[in-house]
RORO-305860 format. One record per residue (C-alpha): residue number from 1; residue in three letters; x, y, z. Coordinates in steps of 0.05 Angstrom, whole numbers, plus 5000, padded with zeros to 4 digits. Each point is the difference from the previous one (the first is absolute). Example, Ala and Ser with C-alpha at 12.3 -4.5 7.8 and 13.67 -1.06 7.14 Angstrom:
<rs>
{nr->1, rest->Ala, c1->5246, c2->4910, c3->5156}
{nr->2, rest->Ser, c1->5027, c2->5069, c3->4987}
</rs>
This chain:
<rs>
{nr->1, rest->Unk, c1->4584, c2->7187, c3->3185}
{nr->2, rest->Unk, c1->4996, c2->4924, c3->5008}
{nr->3, rest->Unk, c1->5072, c2->4994, c3->5022}
{nr->4, rest->Unk, c1->4989, c2->5049, c3->5057}
{nr->5, rest->Unk, c1->4938, c2->4965, c3->5027}
{nr->6, rest->Unk, c1->5019, c2->4927, c3->4988}
{nr->7, rest->Unk, c1->4997, c2->4962, c3->5065}
{nr->8, rest->Unk, c1->4969, c2->5059, c3->5037}
{nr->9, rest->Unk, c1->4943, c2->4979, c3->5046}
{nr->10, rest->Unk, c1->4932, c2->5033, c3->5010}
{nr->11, rest->Unk, c1->4947, c2->4978, c3->5049}
{nr->12, rest->Unk, c1->4928, c2->5016, c3->4982}
{nr->13, rest->Unk, c1->4952, c2->5000, c3->5059}
{nr->14, rest->Unk, c1->4929, c2->4989, c3->4974}
{nr->15, rest->Unk, c1->4938, c2->4977, c3->5037}
{nr->16, rest->Unk, c1->4969, c2->4961, c3->4941}
{nr->17, rest->Unk, c1->5036, c2->5010, c3->4934}
{nr->18, rest->Unk, c1->4959, c2->5004, c3->4936}
{nr->19, rest->Unk, c1->5019, c2->4971, c3->4933}
{nr->20, rest->Unk, c1->5027, c2->5068, c3->4977}
{nr->21, rest->Unk, c1->5041, c2->5006, c3->5064}
{nr->22, rest->Unk, c1->5032, c2->4932, c3->4985}
{nr->23, rest->Unk, c1->5013, c2->5019, c3->4928}
{nr->24, rest->Unk, c1->5035, c2->5063, c3->5024}
{nr->25, rest->Unk, c1->5043, c2->4960, c3->5047}
{nr->26, rest->Unk, c1->5017, c2->4950, c3->4946}
{nr->27, rest->Unk, c1->5019, c2->5057, c3->4954}
{nr->28, rest->Unk, c1->5047, c2->5027, c3->5054}
{nr->29, rest->Unk, c1->5031, c2->4931, c3->5004}
{nr->30, rest->Unk, c1->5009, c2->5002, c3->4925}
{nr->31, rest->Unk, c1->5037, c2->5066, c3->5009}
{nr->32, rest->Unk, c1->5051, c2->4966, c3->5047}
{nr->33, rest->Unk, c1->4968, c2->5007, c3->5069}
{nr->34, rest->Unk, c1->4997, c2->4945, c3->5051}
{nr->35, rest->Unk, c1->4927, c2->5009, c3->5019}
{nr->36, rest->Unk, c1->4971, c2->4976, c3->5067}
{nr->37, rest->Unk, c1->4926, c2->5006, c3->5013}
{nr->38, rest->Unk, c1->4974, c2->5002, c3->5071}
{nr->39, rest->Unk, c1->4924, c2->4994, c3->5000}
{nr->40, rest->Unk, c1->4944, c2->4986, c3->5050}
{nr->41, rest->Unk, c1->4937, c2->4974, c3->4967}
{nr->42, rest->Unk, c1->4994, c2->4931, c3->4972}
{nr->43, rest->Unk, c1->4955, c2->5019, c3->4942}
{nr->44, rest->Unk, c1->5059, c2->5006, c3->4953}
{nr->45, rest->Unk, c1->5039, c2->4938, c3->5021}
{nr->46, rest->Unk, c1->4990, c2->4960, c3->4936}
{nr->47, rest->Unk, c1->5018, c2->5060, c3->4956}
{nr->48, rest->Unk, c1->5061, c2->5017, c3->5043}
{nr->49, rest->Unk, c1->5025, c2->4929, c3->5002}
{nr->50, rest->Unk, c1->4997, c2->4995, c3->4924}
{nr->51, rest->Unk, c1->5054, c2->5054, c3->4993}
{nr->52, rest->Unk, c1->5070, c2->4974, c3->4991}
{nr->53, rest->Unk, c1->5030, c2->5070, c3->5003}
{nr->54, rest->Unk, c1->4976, c2->5022, c3->5069}
{nr->55, rest->Unk, c1->5017, c2->4973, c3->5069}
{nr->56, rest->Unk, c1->4936, c2->5003, c3->5041}
{nr->57, rest->Unk, c1->4993, c2->5001, c3->5075}
{nr->58, rest->Unk, c1->4932, c2->4998, c3->5035}
{nr->59, rest->Unk, c1->4991, c2->5043, c3->5062}
{nr->60, rest->Unk, c1->4963, c2->4964, c3->5056}
{nr->61, rest->Unk, c1->4965, c2->5062, c3->5030}
{nr->62, rest->Unk, c1->4956, c2->5056, c3->4975}
{nr->63, rest->Unk, c1->5031, c2->5067, c3->4986}
{nr->64, rest->Unk, c1->4936, c2->5039, c3->5016}
{nr->65, rest->Unk, c1->5008, c2->5055, c3->5050}
{nr->66, rest->Unk, c1->5012, c2->4990, c3->5060}
{nr->67, rest->Unk, c1->5023, c2->4927, c3->4986}
{nr->68, rest->Unk, c1->5055, c2->5029, c3->4956}
{nr->69, rest->Unk, c1->5046, c2->5004, c3->5061}
{nr->70, rest->Unk, c1->4993, c2->4925, c3->5014}
{nr->71, rest->Unk, c1->5009, c2->4986, c3->4926}
{nr->72, rest->Unk, c1->5066, c2->5039, c3->5005}
{nr->73, rest->Unk, c1->5026, c2->4948, c3->5049}
{nr->74, rest->Unk, c1->4973, c2->4941, c3->4960}
{nr->75, rest->Unk, c1->5031, c2->5026, c3->4935}
{nr->76, rest->Unk, c1->5071, c2->5013, c3->5027}
{nr->77, rest->Unk, c1->5023, c2->4928, c3->4989}
{nr->78, rest->Unk, c1->4973, c2->5003, c3->4929}
{nr->79, rest->Unk, c1->5026, c2->5069, c3->4979}
{nr->80, rest->Unk, c1->5064, c2->5010, c3->5038}
{nr->81, rest->Unk, c1->5040, c2->4941, c3->4972}
{nr->82, rest->Unk, c1->4985, c2->5022, c3->4928}
{nr->83, rest->Unk, c1->5047, c2->5060, c3->5006}
{nr->84, rest->Unk, c1->4962, c2->5040, c3->4948}
{nr->85, rest->Unk, c1->5026, c2->5061, c3->4964}
{nr->86, rest->Unk, c1->4930, c2->5030, c3->4998}
{nr->87, rest->Unk, c1->4935, c2->4988, c3->5037}
{nr->88, rest->Unk, c1->4938, c2->5018, c3->4961}
{nr->89, rest->Unk, c1->4936, c2->5001, c3->5042}
{nr->90, rest->Unk, c1->4931, c2->5001, c3->4969}
{nr->91, rest->Unk, c1->4942, c2->5032, c3->5038}
{nr->92, rest->Unk, c1->5019, c2->5054, c3->5050}
{nr->93, rest->Unk, c1->4956, c2->4981, c3->5059}
{nr->94, rest->Unk, c1->5022, c2->4927, c3->4999}
{nr->95, rest->Unk, c1->5068, c2->4983, c3->4971}
{nr->96, rest->Unk, c1->5020, c2->5073, c3->4997}
{nr->97, rest->Unk, c1->4996, c2->5007, c3->5075}
{nr->98, rest->Unk, c1->5034, c2->4933, c3->5009}
{nr->99, rest->Unk, c1->5058, c2->5021, c3->4955}
{nr->100, rest->Unk, c1->5007, c2->5066, c3->5036}
{nr->101, rest->Unk, c1->5006, c2->4963, c3->5066}
{nr->102, rest->Unk, c1->5056, c2->4958, c3->4969}
{nr->103, rest->Unk, c1->5036, c2->5063, c3->4979}
{nr->104, rest->Unk, c1->4993, c2->5031, c3->5068}
{nr->105, rest->Unk, c1->5024, c2->4940, c3->5041}
{nr->106, rest->Unk, c1->5042, c2->4958, c3->4952}
{nr->107, rest->Unk, c1->5030, c2->5058, c3->4960}
{nr->108, rest->Unk, c1->4978, c2->4975, c3->4932}
{nr->109, rest->Unk, c1->5015, c2->5049, c3->4944}
{nr->110, rest->Unk, c1->4972, c2->5011, c3->4930}
{nr->111, rest->Unk, c1->4926, c2->4998, c3->5010}
{nr->112, rest->Unk, c1->4945, c2->5006, c3->4948}
{nr->113, rest->Unk, c1->4925, c2->5003, c3->5011}
{nr->114, rest->Unk, c1->4942, c2->4989, c3->4953}
{nr->115, rest->Unk, c1->4936, c2->5035, c3->5023}
{nr->116, rest->Unk, c1->4942, c2->4972, c3->4959}
{nr->117, rest->Unk, c1->4946, c2->5046, c3->5027}
{nr->118, rest->Unk, c1->4955, c2->4974, c3->5056}
{nr->119, rest->Unk, c1->5060, c2->4998, c3->5047}
{nr->120, rest->Unk, c1->5012, c2->5076, c3->4996}
{nr->121, rest->Unk, c1->4931, c2->5024, c3->4979}
{nr->122, rest->Unk, c1->4959, c2->4963, c3->5053}
{nr->123, rest->Unk, c1->5041, c2->4962, c3->5051}
{nr->124, rest->Unk, c1->5052, c2->5054, c3->5014}
{nr->125, rest->Unk, c1->4948, c2->5054, c3->5010}
{nr->126, rest->Unk, c1->4993, c2->5001, c3->5076}
{nr->127, rest->Unk, c1->5023, c2->4976, c3->5068}
{nr->128, rest->Unk, c1->5061, c2->4958, c3->5015}
{nr->129, rest->Unk, c1->5001, c2->4970, c3->4930}
{nr->130, rest->Unk, c1->5008, c2->5070, c3->4971}
{nr->131, rest->Unk, c1->5055, c2->5015, c3->5051}
{nr->132, rest->Unk, c1->5036, c2->4934, c3->4984}
{nr->133, rest->Unk, c1->4992, c2->5012, c3->4925}
{nr->134, rest->Unk, c1->5029, c2->5070, c3->5003}
{nr->135, rest->Unk, c1->5061, c2->4976, c3->5039}
{nr->136, rest->Unk, c1->5008, c2->4939, c3->4954}
{nr->137, rest->Unk, c1->5000, c2->5044, c3->4937}
{nr->138, rest->Unk, c1->5063, c2->5035, c3->5024}
{nr->139, rest->Unk, c1->5039, c2->4935, c3->4995}
{nr->140, rest->Unk, c1->4992, c2->4991, c3->4925}
{nr->141, rest->Unk, c1->5046, c2->5029, c3->4947}
{nr->142, rest->Unk, c1->4948, c2->4987, c3->4945}
{nr->143, rest->Unk, c1->4924, c2->4996, c3->5004}
{nr->144, rest->Unk, c1->4964, c2->4975, c3->4938}
{nr->145, rest->Unk, c1->4927, c2->5014, c3->4984}
{nr->146, rest->Unk, c1->4954, c2->4994, c3->4940}
{nr->147, rest->Unk, c1->4948, c2->5055, c3->5005}
{nr->148, rest->Unk, c1->4995, c2->5075, c3->5014}
{nr->149, rest->Unk, c1->4956, c2->4993, c3->5062}
{nr->150, rest->Unk, c1->5053, c2->4955, c3->5032}
{nr->151, rest->Unk, c1->5055, c2->5049, c3->4979}
{nr->152, rest->Unk, c1->4963, c2->5058, c3->5032}
{nr->153, rest->Unk, c1->4988, c2->4961, c3->5065}
{nr->154, rest->Unk, c1->5073, c2->4979, c3->5003}
{nr->155, rest->Unk, c1->5020, c2->5073, c3->4996}
{nr->156, rest->Unk, c1->4951, c2->5016, c3->5056}
{nr->157, rest->Unk, c1->5033, c2->4946, c3->5041}
{nr->158, rest->Unk, c1->5068, c2->5034, c3->4990}
{nr->159, rest->Unk, c1->5032, c2->4962, c3->4942}
{nr->160, rest->Unk, c1->5043, c2->5047, c3->4958}
{nr->161, rest->Unk, c1->4988, c2->4999, c3->4925}
{nr->162, rest->Unk, c1->5072, c2->4980, c3->4986}
{nr->163, rest->Unk, c1->4989, c2->4934, c3->5037}
{nr->164, rest->Unk, c1->4935, c2->4983, c3->4962}
{nr->165, rest->Unk, c1->4997, c2->4957, c3->4937}
{nr->166, rest->Unk, c1->4938, c2->4988, c3->4959}
{nr->167, rest->Unk, c1->4996, c2->4927, c3->4977}
{nr->168, rest->Unk, c1->4944, c2->4954, c3->4979}
{nr->169, rest->Unk, c1->5008, c2->4927, c3->4984}
{nr->170, rest->Unk, c1->4929, c2->4975, c3->5009}
{nr->171, rest->Unk, c1->4983, c2->5002, c3->4926}
{nr->172, rest->Unk, c1->5037, c2->4978, c3->4938}
{nr->173, rest->Unk, c1->5066, c2->4963, c3->4991}
{nr->174, rest->Unk, c1->5029, c2->5065, c3->4973}
{nr->175, rest->Unk, c1->4982, c2->5036, c3->5066}
{nr->176, rest->Unk, c1->5034, c2->4944, c3->5039}
{nr->177, rest->Unk, c1->5062, c2->5005, c3->4957}
{nr->178, rest->Unk, c1->5003, c2->5076, c3->5008}
{nr->179, rest->Unk, c1->4988, c2->4996, c3->5075}
{nr->180, rest->Unk, c1->5054, c2->4947, c3->5009}
{nr->181, rest->Unk, c1->5051, c2->5041, c3->4960}
{nr->182, rest->Unk, c1->4983, c2->5062, c3->5040}
{nr->183, rest->Unk, c1->5006, c2->4963, c3->5066}
{nr->184, rest->Unk, c1->5065, c2->4967, c3->4979}
{nr->185, rest->Unk, c1->5029, c2->5068, c3->4983}
{nr->186, rest->Unk, c1->4978, c2->5030, c3->5067}
{nr->187, rest->Unk, c1->5025, c2->4939, c3->5039}
{nr->188, rest->Unk, c1->5068, c2->5007, c3->4967}
{nr->189, rest->Unk, c1->5002, c2->5075, c3->5017}
{nr->190, rest->Unk, c1->4983, c2->4984, c3->5073}
{nr->191, rest->Unk, c1->5055, c2->4949, c3->5004}
{nr->192, rest->Unk, c1->5049, c2->5049, c3->4969}
{nr->193, rest->Unk, c1->4979, c2->5055, c3->5049}
{nr->194, rest->Unk, c1->5013, c2->4957, c3->5061}
{nr->195, rest->Unk, c1->5064, c2->4970, c3->4973}
{nr->196, rest->Unk, c1->5028, c2->5064, c3->4971}
</rs>
């Protein structure tokens, strides 16, 4: 599998990456991916800058709804030149909506979303945020989640079961390794589907 994914590029869009998030991204780099991290909050700067395997880019604007549309403009000069094979957004009501706007207007392909919970269980429950979230979800080939309540809510929001993938990398090193291997496999399948 390494030969197929060597020099492939993935962009992860995360508001404030945790230590497990960074370990996951480093593991993807170990599997042959050129990993770019676009993040917003400064709380993880020191941790991010200590990684030699990830290229990090700090987004200057908040991705909170409704600012996400201004963040879209601010992030174009960061994201567009990378020419990624896959865009993986974390948190539906922030980077998920942002990534969906990219797909709509810039024709980006191969989109993955991680829905951690509060984004779909609370924030996407009413009003314009719900409407934006429902439309954004249609743009992703894969939606990852880590709990049954999130899975049930994603189904309510219209995500078909065949596009959902249960993953959890918040715990042990073994979980991170399993999640990275599973993502790497799905990323490779996505690339093959679009190239084939």
